[in-house]
C-alpha positions, 0 to 999 in steps of 0.5 A: 525338873521338867514340870507339866506347866513347863511342857504346856508352855513350850507346847503353846509356843511351838504351836504358835510358831508353826501357825497351828492356830490358823483355821479356815473361816466359814460362813453363810453369805445370804443375799437379800439385797433385791439385786444379784451379787456379781462379785464378792471380795474378802481380804484381811484388813491388813491387806493393801488391795482386794484379793480375788473375787470369791464368786469367780464366774458365779453370781448370787441372785437375791434370795439365795445363799452360799457357804463361803470358806476362806482357807488362807492360813492367816490367823487374823479375824478382821476382814474387809468385804466388798460386794459388787451388784448387777447395777454396778453399786458397791457395798463395803463392810468390815467384820469379825469373821471368827465370830460370825456364822452368817452374813446377810446383805440387805 
């Protein structure tokens, strides 16, 4: 007999296998550092190198913010972040992006 419990379990397994649990990660990046942010990288903590600069050719002046959306199709939440400022200084951090609505650089 095919029960509702069996159907629910089969649905969860099928969705997990297709990556249906992956979702875009979006947050507000707020720069209160006193310096212009020139580069911003966010890579899964399992990546062996930094991925592309999310700001691209743009910069983020101090006192400004931007919405960052990471739509990489991955299911992990822990990301390493690397921020490069106008004076060449670098700040790195690791965050759980699944639980964050904003990230402030101080």
